[in-house]
C-alpha positions as a Markdown table, in Angstrom:
| # | Residue | x | y | z |
|---|---|---|---|---|
| 1 | Met | 0.0 | 0.4 | -0.1 |
| 2 | Ser | 1.5 | 3.4 | -0.9 |
| 3 | Leu | 1.2 | 6.3 | 0.7 |
| 4 | Thr | 0.0 | 9.9 | -1.2 |
| 5 | Pro | 2.5 | 12.7 | 0.0 |
| 6 | Gln | 0.6 | 15.3 | 1.7 |
| 7 | Gly | 1.4 | 18.8 | 0.9 |
| 8 | Pro | 3.7 | 20.7 | -1.4 |
| 9 | Asp | 6.9 | 18.5 | -2.8 |
| 10 | Pro | 9.8 | 20.5 | -1.0 |
| 11 | Asp | 12.0 | 19.6 | -4.3 |
| 12 | Val | 9.6 | 21.3 | -6.3 |
| 13 | Pro | 9.6 | 25.0 | -6.5 |
| 14 | Glu | 6.5 | 27.2 | -6.1 |
| 15 | Pro | 5.3 | 28.9 | -8.9 |
| 16 | Glu | 5.7 | 32.6 | -8.5 |
| 17 | Val | 2.8 | 34.8 | -8.1 |
| 18 | Pro | 3.5 | 38.1 | -9.6 |
| 19 | Lys | 3.3 | 41.3 | -7.5 |
| 20 | Pro | 0.6 | 43.2 | -8.2 |
| 21 | Gln | 2.1 | 46.6 | -9.9 |
| 22 | Ala | 0.8 | 49.7 | -8.8 |
| 23 | Asp | 0.3 | 52.4 | -11.4 |
| 24 | Ile | 1.6 | 56.0 | -10.2 |
| 25 | Phe | -1.1 | 57.7 | -12.3 |
| 26 | Ala | -4.1 | 55.5 | -10.8 |
| 27 | Lys | -4.8 | 58.6 | -8.4 |
| 28 | Val | -5.7 | 61.0 | -11.2 |
| 29 | Asp | -9.2 | 59.1 | -11.4 |
| 30 | Asp | -10.2 | 61.4 | -8.3 |
| 31 | Ser | -13.8 | 62.2 | -7.4 |
| 32 | Arg | -12.8 | 66.1 | -7.5 |
| 33 | Met | -11.7 | 65.3 | -11.3 |
| 34 | Glu | -15.4 | 64.6 | -11.7 |
| 35 | Asp | -16.7 | 67.5 | -10.4 |
| 36 | Tyr | -14.2 | 69.3 | -12.2 |
| 37 | Arg | -15.4 | 67.9 | -15.7 |
| 38 | Leu | -18.9 | 68.4 | -14.9 |
| 39 | Ala | -18.6 | 72.2 | -14.2 |
| 40 | Glu | -16.6 | 72.4 | -17.5 |
| 41 | Ser | -19.8 | 70.8 | -19.3 |
| 42 | Leu | -22.1 | 73.0 | -17.5 |
| 43 | Asp | -20.0 | 76.3 | -18.4 |
| 44 | Leu | -19.9 | 76.8 | -14.4 |
| 45 | Leu | -16.2 | 76.1 | -14.2 |
| 46 | Pro | -14.2 | 79.3 | -13.1 |
| 47 | Tyr | -10.7 | 78.3 | -13.6 |
| 48 | Tyr | -8.3 | 79.2 | -16.1 |
| 49 | Arg | -10.7 | 81.1 | -18.1 |
| 50 | Glu | -8.8 | 83.4 | -20.7 |
| 51 | Leu | -8.8 | 87.1 | -20.0 |
| 52 | Asp | -8.6 | 89.6 | -22.5 |
| 53 | Gly | -6.3 | 92.9 | -22.4 |
| 54 | Glu | -5.0 | 94.4 | -19.5 |
| 55 | Ile | -6.2 | 93.9 | -16.1 |
| 56 | Gly | -7.6 | 97.2 | -15.2 |
| 57 | Pro | -11.0 | 97.9 | -12.7 |
| 58 | Thr | -12.8 | 97.2 | -15.8 |
| 59 | Met | -12.1 | 94.6 | -18.4 |
| 60 | Thr | -13.6 | 92.7 | -21.3 |
| 61 | Phe | -14.2 | 89.1 | -20.4 |
| 62 | Ala | -15.6 | 86.5 | -23.1 |
| 63 | Gly | -16.5 | 89.2 | -25.1 |
| 64 | Arg | -18.6 | 91.4 | -23.2 |
| 65 | Pro | -17.1 | 94.1 | -20.1 |
| 66 | Val | -16.9 | 93.5 | -16.7 |
| 67 | Val | -16.3 | 94.9 | -13.3 |
| 68 | Met | -13.0 | 93.4 | -12.5 |
| 69 | Leu | -13.4 | 92.1 | -8.8 |
| 70 | Gly | -11.4 | 89.2 | -9.4 |
| 71 | Ser | -7.7 | 90.8 | -9.7 |
| 72 | Asn | -4.8 | 91.3 | -6.4 |
| 73 | Asn | -4.0 | 94.8 | -8.3 |
| 74 | Tyr | -5.0 | 96.5 | -5.5 |
| 75 | Leu | -3.2 | 99.7 | -6.3 |
| 76 | Gly | -4.4 | 99.5 | -9.7 |
| 77 | Leu | -0.6 | 99.9 | -11.0 |
| 78 | Thr | -0.5 | 97.3 | -13.5 |
| 79 | Thr | -1.4 | 100.1 | -16.1 |
| 80 | Asp | 0.2 | 102.8 | -14.4 |
| 81 | Pro | 2.3 | 104.6 | -17.2 |
| 82 | Arg | 5.2 | 105.3 | -14.9 |
| 83 | Val | 5.5 | 101.5 | -14.2 |
| 84 | Arg | 4.9 | 100.5 | -17.6 |
| 85 | Ala | 7.6 | 103.0 | -18.7 |
| 86 | Ala | 10.2 | 101.1 | -16.4 |
| 87 | Ala | 9.5 | 97.7 | -17.4 |
| 88 | Ile | 9.7 | 98.9 | -21.2 |
| 89 | Ser | 13.4 | 100.7 | -20.2 |
| 90 | Ala | 14.4 | 97.4 | -18.2 |
| 91 | Val | 13.7 | 95.3 | -21.3 |
| 92 | Glu | 15.7 | 97.5 | -23.4 |
| 93 | Arg | 18.7 | 97.8 | -21.3 |
| 94 | Tyr | 19.1 | 94.4 | -20.2 |
| 95 | Gly | 16.8 | 92.6 | -22.9 |
| 96 | Thr | 14.1 | 90.0 | -22.3 |
| 97 | Gly | 15.5 | 87.5 | -19.6 |
| 98 | Ile | 18.7 | 87.2 | -17.7 |
| 99 | Thr | 18.8 | 83.6 | -18.3 |
| 100 | Gly | 20.9 | 82.6 | -14.9 |
| 101 | Ser | 20.8 | 82.2 | -11.4 |
| 102 | Arg | 21.6 | 85.1 | -9.1 |
| 103 | Leu | 24.5 | 82.9 | -7.8 |
| 104 | Leu | 26.4 | 83.0 | -10.9 |
| 105 | Asn | 25.1 | 85.4 | -13.8 |
| 106 | Gly | 21.8 | 86.7 | -12.7 |
| 107 | Thr | 22.5 | 89.7 | -10.5 |
| 108 | Leu | 21.9 | 93.1 | -11.8 |
| 109 | Ala | 22.6 | 96.7 | -10.3 |
| 110 | Ile | 18.6 | 96.5 | -10.3 |
| 111 | His | 18.7 | 93.5 | -8.0 |
| 112 | Gly | 20.5 | 95.6 | -5.2 |
| 113 | Glu | 18.5 | 99.1 | -5.6 |
| 114 | Leu | 15.4 | 96.9 | -5.3 |
| 115 | Glu | 16.2 | 95.1 | -2.1 |
| 116 | Glu | 17.6 | 97.9 | -0.3 |
| 117 | Leu | 14.3 | 100.0 | -0.8 |
| 118 | Leu | 12.6 | 97.0 | 0.2 |
| 119 | Ala | 14.3 | 96.3 | 3.4 |
| 120 | Asp | 13.9 | 100.1 | 4.3 |
| 121 | Trp | 10.2 | 100.1 | 3.5 |
| 122 | Val | 9.7 | 97.2 | 5.9 |
| 123 | Asp | 12.3 | 98.2 | 8.6 |
| 124 | Met | 14.6 | 95.6 | 8.3 |
| 125 | Glu | 18.5 | 95.2 | 7.9 |
| 126 | Ser | 18.4 | 93.6 | 4.7 |
| 127 | Ala | 16.3 | 91.7 | 2.1 |
| 128 | Leu | 16.5 | 89.2 | -0.7 |
| 129 | Val | 14.8 | 89.3 | -3.8 |
| 130 | Phe | 13.1 | 85.6 | -5.0 |
| 131 | Ser | 11.6 | 85.2 | -8.6 |
| 132 | Thr | 8.3 | 84.3 | -7.0 |
| 133 | Gly | 6.6 | 85.0 | -3.8 |
| 134 | Tyr | 5.9 | 81.3 | -3.5 |
| 135 | Ala | 9.6 | 80.6 | -4.2 |
| 136 | Ala | 10.6 | 83.3 | -1.1 |
| 137 | Asn | 8.4 | 81.3 | 1.4 |
| 138 | Leu | 9.9 | 78.0 | 0.4 |
| 139 | Gly | 13.4 | 79.4 | 0.0 |
| 140 | Leu | 12.8 | 80.8 | 3.5 |
| 141 | Leu | 11.0 | 77.9 | 5.3 |
| 142 | Gly | 12.8 | 75.3 | 3.4 |
| 143 | Thr | 16.3 | 76.8 | 4.7 |
| 144 | Ile | 16.1 | 77.9 | 8.3 |
| 145 | Val | 14.1 | 75.2 | 10.0 |
| 146 | Gly | 16.2 | 72.4 | 10.9 |
| 147 | Pro | 16.2 | 68.8 | 12.0 |
| 148 | Ser | 15.4 | 69.7 | 15.5 |
| 149 | Asp | 13.5 | 72.9 | 14.7 |
| 150 | Ala | 9.6 | 73.7 | 14.2 |
| 151 | Ala | 7.4 | 75.6 | 11.7 |
| 152 | Ile | 4.4 | 76.9 | 13.6 |
| 153 | Val | 2.0 | 77.8 | 11.2 |
| 154 | Asp | -1.7 | 79.5 | 11.3 |
| 155 | Ser | -4.2 | 76.9 | 9.8 |
| 156 | Ala | -5.0 | 79.2 | 7.0 |
| 157 | Ala | -2.0 | 80.3 | 6.4 |
| 158 | His | -0.8 | 80.4 | 3.0 |
| 159 | Ala | 0.0 | 77.1 | 1.1 |
| 160 | Ser | 3.5 | 78.4 | 0.3 |
| 161 | Leu | 4.2 | 78.9 | 4.2 |
| 162 | Val | 3.1 | 75.4 | 4.5 |
| 163 | Asp | 5.0 | 73.7 | 1.6 |
| 164 | Gly | 8.0 | 75.6 | 2.8 |
| 165 | Ala | 7.7 | 73.7 | 6.3 |
| 166 | Arg | 7.1 | 70.7 | 4.3 |
| 167 | Leu | 10.4 | 71.1 | 2.2 |
| 168 | Ser | 12.3 | 71.5 | 5.5 |
| 169 | Asp | 13.8 | 68.7 | 7.9 |
| 170 | Gly | 12.0 | 70.0 | 11.0 |
| 171 | Thr | 8.9 | 69.4 | 12.5 |
| 172 | Leu | 5.4 | 71.4 | 10.7 |
| 173 | Arg | 2.6 | 72.1 | 13.4 |
| 174 | Ala | -0.3 | 74.1 | 13.2 |
| 175 | Phe | -2.4 | 76.6 | 15.7 |
| 176 | Arg | -6.0 | 77.4 | 14.9 |
| 177 | His | -6.6 | 80.1 | 12.7 |
| 178 | Asn | -5.9 | 83.5 | 14.8 |
| 179 | Arg | -6.5 | 82.1 | 18.4 |
| 180 | Pro | -3.2 | 83.5 | 20.1 |
| 181 | Asn | -4.2 | 80.8 | 23.0 |
| 182 | Ser | -3.8 | 78.4 | 20.4 |
| 183 | Leu | -0.3 | 78.9 | 19.4 |
| 184 | Arg | 0.4 | 79.1 | 23.2 |
| 185 | Arg | -0.5 | 76.1 | 23.8 |
| 186 | Thr | 1.4 | 74.7 | 20.4 |
| 187 | Leu | 4.5 | 76.6 | 21.6 |
| 188 | Arg | 4.5 | 75.3 | 24.9 |
| 189 | Ser | 3.8 | 71.8 | 23.5 |
| 190 | Trp | 6.9 | 72.0 | 21.7 |
| 191 | Arg | 9.1 | 73.1 | 24.2 |
| 192 | Glu | 8.3 | 70.5 | 26.5 |
| 193 | Gln | 9.7 | 67.6 | 24.1 |
| 194 | Pro | 13.1 | 66.9 | 25.4 |
| 195 | Asp | 14.9 | 67.3 | 22.0 |
| 196 | Ser | 12.8 | 70.3 | 20.7 |
| 197 | Gly | 15.3 | 73.0 | 18.8 |
| 198 | Gly | 14.2 | 76.6 | 17.4 |
| 199 | Ala | 10.9 | 77.1 | 16.5 |
| 200 | Leu | 9.5 | 79.7 | 14.0 |
| 201 | Val | 6.0 | 80.8 | 13.8 |
| 202 | Ala | 4.7 | 81.8 | 10.3 |
| 203 | Val | 1.5 | 83.6 | 9.8 |
| 204 | Asp | -0.2 | 85.8 | 7.0 |
| 205 | Gly | -0.3 | 89.8 | 8.2 |
| 206 | Ile | -3.7 | 90.0 | 5.9 |
| 207 | Tyr | -5.6 | 86.4 | 5.0 |
| 208 | Ser | -5.9 | 85.8 | 1.4 |
| 209 | Met | -9.6 | 84.8 | 1.5 |
| 210 | Asp | -11.3 | 86.7 | 4.2 |
| 211 | Gly | -9.2 | 89.5 | 4.6 |
| 212 | Asp | -9.1 | 89.5 | 8.0 |
| 213 | Trp | -6.0 | 90.6 | 9.8 |
| 214 | Ala | -3.4 | 88.4 | 12.1 |
| 215 | Pro | -3.9 | 89.5 | 16.0 |
| 216 | Leu | -0.1 | 90.3 | 15.8 |
| 217 | Pro | 0.6 | 92.0 | 19.1 |
| 218 | Glu | -0.6 | 88.9 | 21.2 |
| 219 | Ile | 1.1 | 86.4 | 18.4 |
| 220 | Ala | 4.5 | 88.1 | 18.8 |
| 221 | Glu | 4.3 | 88.5 | 22.5 |
| 222 | Ala | 3.4 | 84.6 | 22.6 |
| 223 | Cys | 6.9 | 84.1 | 20.4 |
| 224 | Ser | 8.7 | 86.2 | 22.7 |
| 225 | Asp | 7.4 | 84.3 | 26.1 |
| 226 | Phe | 8.4 | 80.7 | 24.6 |
| 227 | Gly | 11.4 | 82.0 | 22.4 |
| 228 | Ala | 10.4 | 81.6 | 19.1 |
| 229 | Arg | 11.2 | 83.7 | 15.6 |
| 230 | Leu | 8.0 | 85.4 | 13.9 |
| 231 | Leu | 7.8 | 85.8 | 10.2 |
| 232 | Val | 5.2 | 87.6 | 9.0 |
| 233 | Asp | 3.7 | 86.8 | 5.4 |
| 234 | Glu | 2.8 | 90.6 | 4.1 |
| 235 | Ala | 1.8 | 89.8 | 0.5 |
| 236 | His | -1.6 | 91.3 | 0.7 |
| 237 | Ala | -1.1 | 94.1 | 3.2 |
| 238 | Leu | 2.3 | 95.5 | 1.5 |
| 239 | Gly | 1.4 | 98.8 | -0.2 |
| 240 | Val | -2.4 | 98.3 | 1.4 |
| 241 | Val | -2.3 | 99.3 | 5.0 |
| 242 | Gly | 0.1 | 100.6 | 7.5 |
| 243 | Pro | 2.2 | 103.8 | 7.4 |
| 244 | Arg | 3.9 | 104.3 | 3.6 |
| 245 | Gly | 2.2 | 101.1 | 2.9 |
| 246 | Ala | 4.7 | 99.1 | 5.0 |
| 247 | Gly | 2.0 | 96.4 | 6.1 |
| 248 | Thr | 0.4 | 95.2 | 9.2 |
| 249 | Ala | 3.1 | 94.8 | 11.4 |
| 250 | Ala | 4.4 | 98.6 | 10.8 |
| 251 | Ala | 0.4 | 99.6 | 11.2 |
| 252 | Met | 0.2 | 97.4 | 14.7 |
| 253 | Gly | 3.9 | 98.5 | 15.7 |
| 254 | Val | 5.3 | 94.7 | 15.8 |
| 255 | Arg | 8.5 | 94.3 | 15.2 |
| 256 | Pro | 8.9 | 90.5 | 13.9 |
| 257 | Asp | 11.9 | 89.2 | 12.8 |
| 258 | Leu | 11.1 | 88.4 | 9.1 |
| 259 | Val | 9.1 | 89.7 | 6.4 |
| 260 | Met | 7.7 | 88.0 | 3.4 |
| 261 | Gly | 6.4 | 90.3 | 0.6 |
| 262 | Thr | 5.1 | 89.7 | -3.1 |
| 263 | Phe | 5.1 | 91.8 | -6.4 |
| 264 | Ser | 2.5 | 90.5 | -7.7 |
| 265 | Lys | -0.5 | 92.3 | -5.9 |
| 266 | Ser | 0.2 | 95.8 | -5.2 |
| 267 | Leu | 3.4 | 96.0 | -6.8 |
| 268 | Ala | 2.1 | 95.4 | -10.3 |
| 269 | Ser | 4.6 | 92.5 | -11.2 |
| 270 | Cys | 5.8 | 89.3 | -10.2 |
| 271 | Gly | 8.4 | 88.3 | -7.8 |
| 272 | Gly | 8.8 | 88.2 | -3.9 |
| 273 | Phe | 11.5 | 88.8 | -1.3 |
| 274 | Ile | 12.5 | 87.8 | 2.3 |
| 275 | Ala | 13.8 | 90.9 | 4.4 |
| 276 | Gly | 15.3 | 90.3 | 8.1 |
| 277 | Ser | 18.6 | 90.7 | 9.7 |
| 278 | Arg | 21.4 | 91.0 | 7.5 |
| 279 | Ser | 23.3 | 87.5 | 9.0 |
| 280 | Val | 20.1 | 85.6 | 7.8 |
| 281 | Ile | 19.6 | 87.1 | 4.4 |
| 282 | Glu | 23.4 | 86.1 | 3.8 |
| 283 | Tyr | 23.0 | 82.8 | 5.3 |
| 284 | Leu | 19.9 | 82.4 | 2.6 |
| 285 | Lys | 21.9 | 83.9 | -0.5 |
| 286 | Val | 24.5 | 80.6 | 0.3 |
| 287 | Thr | 22.2 | 77.8 | 1.3 |
| 288 | Ser | 18.7 | 78.2 | 0.1 |
| 289 | Arg | 18.5 | 75.8 | -3.0 |
| 290 | Pro | 15.3 | 77.6 | -4.3 |
| 291 | Phe | 16.8 | 80.6 | -4.0 |
| 292 | Val | 20.2 | 79.4 | -5.6 |
| 293 | Phe | 18.8 | 76.9 | -8.2 |
| 294 | Thr | 16.2 | 79.4 | -9.6 |
| 295 | Ala | 16.9 | 81.8 | -12.5 |
| 296 | Ser | 16.8 | 85.4 | -12.0 |
| 297 | Gly | 13.3 | 87.4 | -12.3 |
| 298 | Val | 13.4 | 88.9 | -15.8 |
| 299 | Pro | 14.4 | 92.5 | -15.7 |
| 300 | Ala | 11.2 | 94.0 | -16.6 |
| 301 | Ala | 9.2 | 92.3 | -13.7 |
| 302 | Leu | 12.1 | 93.9 | -11.2 |
| 303 | Ala | 12.0 | 97.3 | -12.5 |
| 304 | Ala | 8.3 | 97.6 | -12.5 |
| 305 | Ala | 8.4 | 96.2 | -9.0 |
| 306 | Leu | 11.0 | 98.7 | -8.1 |
| 307 | Glu | 9.0 | 101.6 | -9.5 |
| 308 | Ala | 5.8 | 100.1 | -8.2 |
| 309 | Ala | 7.3 | 100.4 | -4.9 |
| 310 | Arg | 8.5 | 104.0 | -4.9 |
| 311 | Ile | 4.8 | 105.0 | -6.0 |
| 312 | Ala | 3.2 | 103.0 | -3.1 |
| 313 | Gln | 5.1 | 104.6 | -0.4 |
| 314 | Val | 4.4 | 108.2 | -1.4 |
| 315 | Glu | 0.6 | 107.9 | -3.1 |
| 316 | Asp | -1.4 | 107.8 | 0.2 |
| 317 | Trp | -4.5 | 108.3 | -2.1 |
| 318 | Arg | -4.7 | 104.8 | -3.1 |
| 319 | Arg | -4.3 | 102.8 | 0.4 |
| 320 | Glu | -7.5 | 105.5 | 1.1 |
| 321 | Ala | -9.2 | 104.8 | -2.0 |
| 322 | Val | -8.8 | 100.6 | -1.6 |
| 323 | Ala | -10.4 | 101.3 | 2.2 |
| 324 | Ala | -13.4 | 103.3 | 1.1 |
| 325 | Arg | -13.9 | 101.0 | -2.0 |
| 326 | Ala | -13.9 | 97.9 | 0.2 |
| 327 | Glu | -16.7 | 99.5 | 2.5 |
| 328 | Gln | -18.3 | 100.2 | -0.4 |
| 329 | Leu | -19.0 | 96.9 | -1.4 |
| 330 | Arg | -18.9 | 95.2 | 1.9 |
| 331 | Ala | -21.8 | 97.4 | 3.1 |
| 332 | Gly | -23.4 | 97.3 | -0.3 |
| 333 | Leu | -23.2 | 93.5 | -0.2 |
| 334 | Ala | -24.4 | 93.3 | 3.1 |
| 335 | Gln | -27.7 | 95.1 | 2.5 |
| 336 | Leu | -28.4 | 93.0 | -0.4 |
| 337 | Gly | -28.5 | 90.4 | 2.1 |
| 338 | Tyr | -25.2 | 88.6 | 1.1 |
| 339 | Gln | -23.0 | 86.9 | 3.7 |
| 340 | Val | -19.9 | 88.9 | 4.3 |
| 341 | Ala | -17.5 | 89.3 | 7.3 |
| 342 | Asp | -17.7 | 92.7 | 9.7 |
| 343 | Arg | -16.2 | 95.5 | 8.3 |
| 344 | Val | -12.2 | 94.6 | 7.9 |
| 345 | Gln | -9.6 | 97.0 | 6.6 |
| 346 | Ser | -8.1 | 95.1 | 3.7 |
| 347 | Ser | -8.8 | 95.4 | -0.2 |
| 348 | Ile | -10.7 | 91.7 | 0.2 |
| 349 | Val | -14.4 | 91.3 | 0.9 |
| 350 | Ala | -15.5 | 87.8 | 1.1 |
| 351 | Val | -18.9 | 86.7 | -0.1 |
| 352 | Gln | -19.7 | 83.2 | 2.1 |
| 353 | Val | -21.9 | 81.1 | 0.0 |
| 354 | Gly | -21.4 | 77.1 | 1.5 |
| 355 | Asp | -22.4 | 74.6 | -1.2 |
| 356 | Lys | -19.7 | 74.9 | -4.1 |
| 357 | Trp | -22.2 | 74.0 | -6.5 |
| 358 | Asp | -24.0 | 77.5 | -5.4 |
| 359 | Ala | -20.6 | 79.0 | -5.1 |
| 360 | Gly | -20.2 | 77.9 | -9.1 |
| 361 | Met | -23.7 | 78.9 | -10.3 |
| 362 | Leu | -23.8 | 82.3 | -8.4 |
| 363 | Trp | -20.2 | 82.8 | -10.1 |
| 364 | Lys | -21.5 | 82.2 | -13.4 |
| 365 | Ala | -24.8 | 84.3 | -12.8 |
| 366 | Leu | -22.2 | 87.4 | -11.6 |
| 367 | Ile | -20.5 | 87.0 | -15.0 |
| 368 | Asp | -23.7 | 87.0 | -16.9 |
| 369 | His | -24.1 | 90.1 | -15.1 |
| 370 | Gly | -21.0 | 92.0 | -16.0 |
| 371 | Val | -18.8 | 91.1 | -12.6 |
| 372 | Tyr | -15.8 | 89.1 | -12.4 |
| 373 | Thr | -15.1 | 87.7 | -9.2 |
| 374 | Asn | -12.8 | 84.6 | -7.7 |
| 375 | Cys | -14.5 | 81.1 | -6.7 |
| 376 | Ala | -13.2 | 79.4 | -3.9 |
| 377 | Val | -14.5 | 75.7 | -2.9 |
| 378 | Pro | -13.1 | 73.0 | -0.2 |
| 379 | Pro | -10.4 | 71.8 | 0.2 |
| 380 | Ala | -9.0 | 75.4 | -0.3 |
| 381 | Val | -11.4 | 76.8 | 1.8 |
| 382 | Pro | -13.8 | 75.2 | 4.4 |
| 383 | Arg | -16.6 | 76.6 | 2.8 |
| 384 | Ala | -17.1 | 77.7 | -0.8 |
| 385 | Met | -17.3 | 81.3 | -1.4 |
| 386 | Leu | -16.8 | 83.8 | -3.9 |
| 387 | Arg | -13.8 | 86.2 | -3.2 |
| 388 | Thr | -14.1 | 89.7 | -4.3 |
| 389 | Ser | -11.2 | 92.5 | -3.9 |
| 390 | Val | -11.1 | 95.9 | -5.0 |
| 391 | Met | -8.7 | 98.3 | -6.5 |
| 392 | Ala | -7.6 | 102.0 | -5.9 |
| 393 | Thr | -8.5 | 103.1 | -9.6 |
| 394 | His | -12.1 | 101.5 | -8.9 |
| 395 | Ser | -14.7 | 104.2 | -9.1 |
| 396 | Asp | -17.8 | 104.9 | -6.9 |
| 397 | Ala | -19.5 | 103.8 | -10.3 |
| 398 | Asp | -17.7 | 100.6 | -10.8 |
| 399 | Ile | -18.6 | 99.6 | -7.2 |
| 400 | Asp | -22.5 | 100.9 | -7.9 |
| 401 | Arg | -22.5 | 98.3 | -10.9 |
| 402 | Ala | -20.8 | 95.6 | -9.2 |
| 403 | Leu | -23.4 | 95.9 | -6.4 |
| 404 | Asp | -26.1 | 96.1 | -9.5 |
| 405 | Gly | -24.8 | 92.9 | -11.1 |
| 406 | Phe | -24.7 | 91.0 | -7.5 |
| 407 | Glu | -28.4 | 92.3 | -6.8 |
| 408 | Ala | -29.5 | 90.5 | -10.2 |
| 409 | Ala | -27.3 | 87.2 | -9.9 |
| 410 | Arg | -28.9 | 86.6 | -6.5 |
| 411 | Ser | -30.3 | 83.1 | -6.3 |
| 412 | Pro | -31.5 | 80.6 | -4.0 |
| 413 | Gly | -28.4 | 79.5 | -3.3 |
| 414 | Pro | -26.6 | 82.3 | -1.5 |
| 415 | Gln | -29.7 | 83.6 | -0.1 |
| 416 | Arg | -30.2 | 80.4 | 2.1 |
| 417 | Ala | -26.4 | 80.8 | 3.2 |
| 418 | Ala | -27.2 | 84.6 | 4.2 |
| 419 | Gly | -30.2 | 83.4 | 6.1 |
| 420 | Arg | -32.9 | 84.7 | 4.1 |
């Protein structure tokens, strides 16, 4: 009687089962893309729309005139003849591009002139110009926050601050938006860690979506109590608020350790800068990879920013006009029943909607009635909203026309959000 062996024969190798191969492109099948394509098919997609002509207080969009409430051209300087002439003169002198990094062959005399002016404007020892504002925050946080350090960031801070912290070798922590007590708890928790190093607290001076200010005196006090350094991102405040338009820190009498600013808002150009102590700026010049390995900004952009910064500091009427037009728009929207924040001193007036499809439909209705706004939906913001912003060069009549458009575009979605 023979016995049949039980189990696999040890002398016979088992067949190999191929390991499933993951496809790196699998993630593009995302539910968000379905919404994106549906909105596009319904002509409700508010993104990547082509604009026609210069971006002024009014412009042409899709063949019709609109009041532009979707631009960060806060001081109205992108069309100023002095800024245009400066850009043209730089092209005639230097050509259209520098074609090199600042480190090697991309530094011009205009860089030094601009950096000196910016440092003086925000009352810092030194400044360093980057090719974009995003790169400025990336280059700063990614460099200055080391392996044992922490970047402690407001939960509503700009993506460039968050991404800069992620690029670093340190720890990223967040505190509740504009809550100094939450910041104190976060700093205390960090200091209690046995191996905790330095801490950099990063906040926006004016937040880009709602237009609210950071409570800088309380934040600065918390930083002082826990030995942290403070970075204030003045991208949406520079030129708009404070003495000579120097931003929120200057307006509130706070002296941060670092200031970030951008050229793509009030300064009618593209680029950004970090200002701080001379030793920190020199360190960034040598060690910041997003600075060292990025091509220098084009001459026209540098010259436009320089001329715009000169104008912004002395023409106070522009700041006064921004404040007046923003309050006119905010009060008018509130009277129409839209949900807007209480009065805030900035160029930004946020219209809360709630549902993303209601926001998209309101955006489209406003376009049809001659008003261009920006539509923001989760996860970029907690609740869907329309972000509007005014320019110093908007007239009373422009804002009245925009309010007429909002009145004509009212729909059940935004009325529900406004409690009507």
